[in-house]
N, C-alpha and C positions, 0 to 999 in steps of 0.2 A: 549126443546120438554120433554126430561124426568126430572124432578124438583128433584126426589129421585135418582134414578141410578146414577146421573149423580154426586151425591157428592159420590159414592163409589168405591173404587178403593183396598180397602181390607178389608176381616172379620171386622177388629178394628171399621171402619166405621161402619157399621149395630149398633152398640151400641151405638150410638148417636142419633139414631131415637126414636121415640115414639112407642106404638105398633099402633096406627093410622097410622105414617107414613112407617112404616113396610108394611102396608096391603097397602098404595099407591104404595110401591114401588114391591109388587108383581104386580100388575097391570101393571106397567109401564115394568116388566122383562118381562111378558107375551105380550106385545106390540112388544117387543123388537127382542122376540123369533120370533113373525111373520114375521117380520120385514126384519130379517138378514136372518133365516132358508128358506124361500122361494127365497131368491135370491142365497143360497150356496147349498140347499140342505140338508138333515139329518133327523135326528131323529126325529119329531114334537110332536106327542102325545104324549107320554111318559114324555119329557121335561115341555112339559105344564101344564100335572100333579104333578110336583112335585117340583114347586114353592114356597109355603109355607113353604114346608116342608124344604127346601132349607134353607133358609133366617131361618129358626126356628133353625136350627141347627147351622150355622155360629154364630148367635146371642147366643145361650146357650155355646158352647163350644170353644176352645181359638185354632182352626186353625194357621200353621201348628204344634204345641206341640201337640195338641188332635189329632189323626188321624180319617179322616172320607175317609171310604175305600169305593168306588160305584162299586156295582154290574155292570157286561158288560160294563156299562159308557153310555147306552141309556138315561139316567135320571142325566146325570151330564154337562149337559149346563149352568143350572145358578148356578152351582158350579163354573164355568170357570169363567161366569160373573161378578161373586161378587170378585172374587177372583185377580182382575189385568186384565185381558183378556178381558175385555169389549170392548176397543179400537180395540183388534187384531180378537175380533169374527166376524169379516167379511170374514178372511180366514180362518175360520174353514173348514177341509176337502178338502182345497182348494193346489193346487200344492204349495210347500215351504210355507202353512200358516200353523197355529195350528190344533192340531189332533181333530178327531171329538170324543174323549174317552180321559179318564184321562191317564196322559203321566207321569212319575216319571221326566223325563228330562225336562219337559216343565216346572214345578212350584212345589215348595215344597209343595204346599197344594193338590199336586194330590199323595196322599198318597201309593198307589199301582197302577199300571198300569190293565188296564183291555180291553177288545174286544169279550173276548168267557164268555158264563155265568157261576154262580154259584161257583166263586172263593171267593167272599168278607169275608164271616165267615170262611174261611180257614186261610187267609191271615191275617185276623183283630184277630183271635187267635191266631196265631203265633207271632204278635205284642202283644197283651196283655199279655201273656206268657213274651216275652221279656223286657218288661216293669217291669213286679213284679221281673225278675230277676236283673234287675239293679237298683231295689228299685224306682223305676219312679213313680211318681202320674199321669203320662197321660193318658185320657182315650182312647179308642178305640171304634168306633161307624162303625159297618158293615151295610151298606143299600142294601136291598135284595128287587126285585121284585116278588109277588106271580108266576109270570111265572119262574123267575129263583130259584126258592124255587122245582121246580119240576126235577131238577137236584139233582143227587145222590148224589153225593158230597157235597150238601148243606148242608144235612142230617147225614153225615158224620162226619159235622165240629161242627152243633151242637150235635151231641154224641156226642164227645172228650170235648167240650166245658163245656157240663154239668157235665161231669166227673172231668174236672181241675177246676172247682169251680172259675176262675180268672174274672177280672173287663173286661166283654165285654157287650157293648149294640148292639144288633141287632135290626135293625129298617126293619121290616117288610111292605113294600109300596104297600099295597093291593087297586088294581083298579078294582079286578071282583067282589069279592065278595057282594052280594045287601044284605043291612041291614038295617030295617026298621027307622025311625027316632026315635020312642019310645026306641028301644033297641038302637039306636046308643047315645042317649041323657042318657039313664041309664048307660050304661059302659061307655060314658066319665064322667059320675060322679063318680061312682065305681075305676074308675082309678086315677081320682085325689085323692079321699082321700086314696086308697091302697096303693099309692105312695108319700103320705104326710107324713112328719116328725112325726107329735103324734102320726097317726096311726101305722109307724113302731116302734114308742118307746113304744107305748100302748101293742103291740103285744109281741115287747122281753120282756116287763114286768112281763106280763100276762103270757108267758110261763115258766118264773122264777117263778112264784109262783106256778102255777101248779103242775109244777115238783116236788118241794118241799115237796108238802102234801105227808105224809107216805102211803104205800101202795097203795092207788088208784092214787095218781097223774099222774103218767105216763099214766092210762089208761084214764083219762079224757083231756087230754092233748094229746091223740090221737086220741079220739073222736072228741075235739075240732077242730084239723087239717083235718081230714075226713070233719068235715060241711062246715069249711071256705071252703074246694076243693070243696066239690058238689056244693057249692052257686055259687060260680065263674065259674065252670066248667057248670053249670045249663045257666047261663047269657054269660059269654064268650066263644071263640072257641078256649083256649088255653088251654086244656089238654093236648094237643099232646107235646105241648110244656115244658108244666111244669113236664110230665113225661121223659121226657128230662133232665132235672135239670135245667130250665130256671124259673126265675119269669117272668111270663106272666103281659102286662099291653096293654089293652086296648079291642076291637078296640077303636079309638079315630079319630075324624075328620081329614081330614090332609091338608083343606083348611080354616081352624081356627084357625088364628098365636096367638090369645092369650091365646085359650087353648093347643095350640102346646107349649108355652113358659110353661106353666103352666106345663106342665106333664115333658117337658125334664129338667126342674129344677129340677124336684123332683128324676126324674130317674138319673139323673146324681151323687146323693147323696148315691145310693144305691149300695150296694157290691154284688159282684159275677154278674152271667152271665144274662142279663133281655133282654130279646125279647119285642117290643113294637110294636105295632100290630095297623098303620097307613091306615085309608081307605082315598084313593084318585079316584079322577074320569080322567081318561085320558082323554087329550084333552081339560083340563077344559080351559073355555075361550072361544074356538073356535067354534062355535057351527058345523062345519062339520065334526072337530075330535072328536069333541063328539060324535056323532050321527053312525061315522065309522072310531072309532080309528085303526082299522087294515090298512085301505086306509092312513092311514097320521101316520103309525110308522115309515115310513121311506119316504120322499118326494124326487124328484127330482125335482131341481131347474123351478121357475116358468118361461116361457117365458115370454117377453113383448109382452103387448097385441100389435096385428095387426102384429106379430112378422112371417114370412113365414116359412114354414116347409115342407118337404114334407113325406109322409106318409114312415115309416121306415120297414124294412123287417121285420117277426117276428124274436124272439128273438131264440135265443138255448134253453130256459128255455121253450118255447111255442111250439115250435115244439118237442121238448122231451114230454111235457105234453100231445099232439095231440095223437103221436104216440103210447103211450101207452094208451091210451083209444081203439085206434084203436086194440091193442092187446089183449087187457082187453074184447072187445067186443067178440073176436073170443074162447078165450081160459079162461074161469072159473076157472081156477087155476093161473091165474097171477093176484099178488094182490103186493099194494103198501104200501110205509111206510114213514114216513117223522119224524123228530123232529123239532116239532113246527114250521115248516114253509110251510105248505099246500100250500099257492101263493107264497111264495118266489121258490118254486122249480117246479112250473108249475102242482100241482096235484091238484089242486082245482075240474078243470074238472073228473077228475077221480072221486075225493070223491063225486060227485054229480051225476054222471053216477053211479058209485057200490059202493055205501057208505058201503055196508057190510063185500067190499073188501079192503080197505082204512084204516090206521090205522097211528094216530097220537099219538107218545109216549110221548110227552112232551119234555124238553131241558134234552132228556138222551139218548146220542148218543149209548151209551153203550149198553145198554140196546135195542134199538132198532136194532142193529145190530147180536146181539145174538136174538131176536124175530124172526129174519128174517131166521137165522138160524134152527131154531126150526121148523119152516112153511117149508124151504125148506127139512128138514127131512123127512117132511111127505109128499111129491113129490107138493109143492105147487111152484111158480116158484116168489118170493119174488122181490122186485126190489125199493131199498132202495136208497132214491133222498137226501141227503145231502150235501150241501155245501164242499168243498175240505178242508176247512181248519177247519171243526169242524170234519169230518172224522177222524183228527189227534187227537180226544180224545178218539178214540175207536180200535186205532191200535192194541189191545190186540186180541180183539174180532176179527179181522178180521183173524189175526194170527189163535188163538185157534179156535175159535166156526166156522170160516168158511171155511178158507183153510186147516187145519189141517184135518179137517173132510171131504173135497173135495164138501162142499155145494155148488149147484147152486144159490149162490145169488146173485143180481147184484148190484154192488156200482155206484149208479149214479152221479158221483163228479162233481156237479155244480161248477160255478164260479172256476173251475181252470187258473190258470195262475193270472195274474193282474186283479185286481178286480176293482183298481181306486183309489177312493175319501175314504173308509173306512181305505186303510192304508194296514201297516205291520203285523195286528191281521187277517185282513181277505184276502190277496194275498193268493190263493191256488198253491203257488210257490214249492211246497216240494210233490205234493200225486204221482207223478214217482218214485221220490228216496226212498219213504218209503213203497212204496208196488211194486214195480217191483222184488225187492229180494226174496220177499214170493215165495215157491214153489205151484205151483196148479193153482195160479193167473195168469189171462191174464189182458195185462192194454193195452185200445185202446184209439185214439183220431180222431175225423172229423175232415177234413179240409174243411166240410162246414154244412151248416143245410140239405141239402140233404145227405148228406152222416154217418150224426146223424141219421135219422130216420130209416135207415138201418142198423147202429149199435146197434141201441134197439132192435131191433128184433135179430140181432147176439147176444147180450149178453142175452135176456132173453130165447133163445131155446139152449143155451150152455150149455152141461153136466159139467160145473165145474166153481169155482168162476170167475167172471169176472168184472172189472170196467173200466166205460166209463167216460172220464173225458173232458168237455167240457166250451167254455169262457162263462162269463158275456157279455150281450149284444145282439146285433141284429144279423143275420146272413147275407150272402153277395146278399141275391135276387135272388138266385138262382132258379130254377123251380125244385118242389119237385116232384119225381116221384108217382105215383097212386099207385104203387106196390109195395112192402117192400120184400126185398131179405134178405137174411143170407149172409153175405163176409163170405169168406174164412179165417180161423182163421191163423193169421201171415203171410198174404202177403200185400205188398203195393202195390202202381202203378206208373213205370215210367211217368208221364205227358212230359216231354221234354227232347231231347237227345243230349246232349255238348260232346265237346271232350275235353277240358282244364281242367275241374274240375266237379264234383257232389255235389247240394245242396241235402242233406237228411233231410226233416222237418218232423215234426208232427204237428198235430193240427192246432192251430191259427196260425202256422208260415209257413204253407203252401203257402196259397195267398200272402203273402209277399215276399216269396223264388220265387213265381213265377214274382213279380216283379222287383225283385233283379234280376232275370237270363235277364227280357229285358230292363233293364239299363246295365248289364254287355256287353250283346250284342252290344248296342249303340258304344260300349267303344273296342271290337272286340273281345272281350272274349265269348267264347262259354261255356254253364252252362248247365249240365242235372240239371232235378229239380225233385226225388223223393218224393212222399207222403208217408212215413211207415206205417201209420194207427195205426202200432202195436208198442207200446217201448216192450211187450212182448209177445209171440214171436217174433223177430225180421225175417224179412224178409231176411234171410241170403242169398239165393242168389241173389237176386236184389241188394242187397248192396254191396256184394262182386263180383259181375259182375260190378257194375261200380266204384270200386276201383280196379279194372284190365285195366278197359278202361282209365282214366284217371290219376290216379294213386295220385289224390288230392281230400279229403271230405271234406265238409262242412257242420257240422249237427246245425240244429236249433232247439231250443225248447223254449217253456212260462213256463220252472220250472227249478229247481236251478241247476247248472252244475255237483254239486258235488253229485255223485249217479243216476244224469239223462240219460236223454235218448244218449244224447254224451257219456257217459261215458258207455254206453252199448255198441255203435257201437265198443269202443276202445277194449273194452274186446271183441267181436268177433272179430276185425282184431289181438287182441294178441293171441287171443286161434288157431286161425288159420295159425301163422305165418308170419303174411303179417306185419312186424313190419316198412318195409319201406315205404308204404303209408303215403302220411302226411294228417295229419288229423288238424281241428281246428273247437274247440267247440264256437257255440256262445247263448245264456241263459241266464240265472240271477243268477248273482256272488255271493258269499260267503258273503252277507250282508241281512239285512233288509231292503226292498224298503219302501218306503214313500209314503205317498197319491199325487194324482197327476190325474189326467185323463188316461186313460189307452194309448190315443194316445201319450199324451206328456212321457208318464213314457217308452213306448216302444221306442220313438225316443231317450230318454236317454241313455238306456241298447242297442242300434243296434238294434232293435227285428222288425222294419218297414223296407220296402223295400232297403229304399237308405242306412240306416245304414249296413243291409246285404252284399248287393252289396260292400258297401267301405271295409267292412272286408275279404272279398272274393277278392277281386280286391289287397288288401296290401297283405294278404296271398300269393296269387299268385306268386307277384312279389318279394317277399322276398325269394323263392324257385326257381328260375328258374335252375333246374335241370333235366334231364334226367328220364324219367316214369320209374320206378321200373318194373322189370321182377316179375311178381306175380305168383305162381303155379297155375295150373288148377283149377278152380271152383268145388269143390267135391258137 
């Protein structure tokens, strides 16, 4: 079926193909992507747009000696297919399959791991400097999208790269800027000429001649350089990059393989930092993705025709977004902020309803949170909806700009806990640990989508910084209260009363804890179930009363055990002198959790009902001792 693709088991096989065969290969790769990604799910539109560019890079350079670094990794599928993983590609993003992102342990061709954006130029510069120090002739190529270039880290790297003048090629994969055919053709022609050996040697020769002319030579040379830069700046958008010390090349069409090969062959002979600007079309070759690339950025597996499915309950993300719209309609001080994820965070309805109060800051979480702090300082109620994993990038801003100044910013942490197929770069497994120790910050998590909407209102009208974490995926289908109410800060709820042990759960683990209690009851074990609601402040009275009653506590959380919710309960018991209480913590161990469905990963980690019940039963059986006498709950 795939005449050319079937021949490619490594980048070296590309060099055996003619330009015409490479173009056929591009078509086959696109067909292969559509065939596989619609079954496994994944990032489709960005990868369809990067096929020819990837083929050209691997044709012109010598991976893995030359290092090709993919920013984020959303566009690295073709790279994986061409570097020996075609036959495993149907397992990408699947349980125990290959990763959906570049991963150093997976292949020597994956020069640098990725999952968050705007890192490729920094990593590439580090490698380029390493090559220089080792006197290694290997080339370094960082491929970055126009969206990732909105991240401040990318510009920090560009700034240093221009200063160090090492051999670094940055390929800007631009699928947003619109350039007419005439300008594109002219720019393509200029780029080929300006990177050609004849042009560069002539330029150096003329510089030498002009600079040797006594008295006036340096002035003429300066004028000539200004004239050249003015022409290039007029014809191309590269003025900024040249100001940063890069040789700018482009823009060139990104789906024309002969042209790509010609320019890349010239560029790899050049010295110093170079920025190659390549224009591509997101979703190329698949009309639905071309028309609405945002809808095909990340797709779920397509269900087989005729497959029956019952309607799913609304997602936590959707309930969050709808609740914020309600609050926004009531209060003009409510504003919403996202970092390039309006759809993913559920803020699109808010953006449409209140466009003047919605702000997409781009891939700039650090700026977004300090921007939110500025709004809060002037009396507004900013809600910054950012995935838990991406909030990690703005820890310093949460500390200095929000908590230290006691500003009422709401951190809406979507995708908290295990996210599934995107794997370790995207699991929101650490937010309780890196947030709960910050003074002035409240940390809470809802047991279901109804409690979520009440927590949103609680957060918006809290007079201090507050973090609200909630999981990816659908809720439980519970009835949503029509009237929103603010919850009392630091108060949990006792859902079931037991006598043998107490399960203290938070967030997405509360319903599995209830399921575990039912299973334990069948085995003759009576378990209390507490919905903690708050990781900070803890409901001290409720937790200590359960400790006094049963003497055995089991905490459950979908967060790292180290420094997490269970650690907070341990600290409470220690501080109160209740060291005789037996406590078992269930959560995410000290390891990076690979990809897989949320259900599969929860089962593996013992975070489902059956796993919690088994752990509780084993822990109770291992310590059949008299219940300790505790001091009175203060």
